C-alpha positions in Angstrom: 169.4 161.5 97.4 165.8 160.8 96.5 164.6 159.6 93.2 161.0 159.7 92.0 159.4 157.2 89.6 155.9 157.2 88.1 154.4 153.9 89.1 151.2 152.0 89.8 150.6 149.4 92.5 148.9 146.3 91.2 146.6 145.4 94.1 142.9 144.8 93.4 143.3 146.7 90.2 145.9 149.3 89.1 146.4 152.1 91.6 148.3 155.1 90.1 150.8 157.0 92.1 154.6 157.3 92.5 157.6 155.6 94.1 160.3 157.5 96.0 163.6 155.7 96.5 166.0 157.0 99.1 169.1 155.2 100.6 167.0 153.6 103.4 163.6 152.8 101.8 161.2 152.6 98.9 158.0 154.5 99.4 154.9 154.2 97.2 152.4 157.1 97.5 149.0 157.7 96.1 146.5 160.4 96.7 143.4 158.3 95.8 140.9 158.3 98.7 139.4 155.0 97.8 142.7 153.1 98.4 143.0 151.5 101.9 145.3 153.4 104.3 148.2 150.9 104.3 148.6 151.4 100.6 148.3 155.2 100.5 151.8 155.6 101.9 153.5 152.2 101.7 157.0 152.2 103.1 159.4 149.3 102.4 162.8 149.3 104.1 165.5 148.2 101.7 166.8 145.8 104.4 163.4 144.0 104.4 163.3 143.4 100.7 164.5 139.8 100.0 163.9 139.7 96.2 163.3 141.9 93.3 161.8 140.4 90.1 161.1 142.0 86.7 158.0 141.0 84.7 155.2 142.2 82.5 151.5 142.9 83.0 149.9 142.9 79.5 152.3 145.3 77.8 153.5 147.2 80.9 156.8 146.6 82.6 156.5 145.5 86.2 158.8 145.1 89.2 157.8 142.8 92.1 159.3 143.3 95.6 159.2 140.4 98.0 159.5 141.3 101.7 160.9 139.3 104.6 157.3 138.6 105.8 156.6 137.0 102.3 154.4 139.9 101.3 154.8 140.6 97.6 154.2 144.1 96.1 153.9 144.4 92.3 154.3 147.7 90.6 154.1 149.0 87.1 157.1 151.2 86.7 157.5 153.3 83.6 161.3 153.8 84.0 161.9 150.2 85.0 165.5 150.0 83.8 166.6 153.0 85.9 164.5 151.8 88.9 166.0 148.3 88.9 169.5 149.8 88.4 169.1 152.1 91.4 167.8 149.4 93.7 170.7 147.1 92.7 173.1 149.9 93.5 171.5 150.2 96.9 172.0 146.4 97.5 168.6 145.0 96.8 168.9 141.4 95.7 167.7 140.7 92.2 
C-alpha cells in the first residue's frame, strides 16, 4: 500500500514536490534541478523517525519529522490530517 500526498519541503525556501508513504518508509520527491541531490529523493525509514509534530507556517499546515540522528525535516502537507493519521497507524510516535 502506497499513499501519495502533495507536499513541500521547508529547507532554504519552499521546495514543491510530493510524499509517498509505504509500510517501511516516507519518501519525499521533487523534480526541481536546483535542489541538492540529498533532497531530490529523500527517504526516511519509519523506524528512524523518533517524533512527529504538527505546526503551521504562515497559513499552511506543516508536519515536522525528527530522525534518530536529530535531523528535522519540515513539510507543508496539504492533506495533513490524513498524513498524520496514516503515520500514526504505521507506528510513528506523535
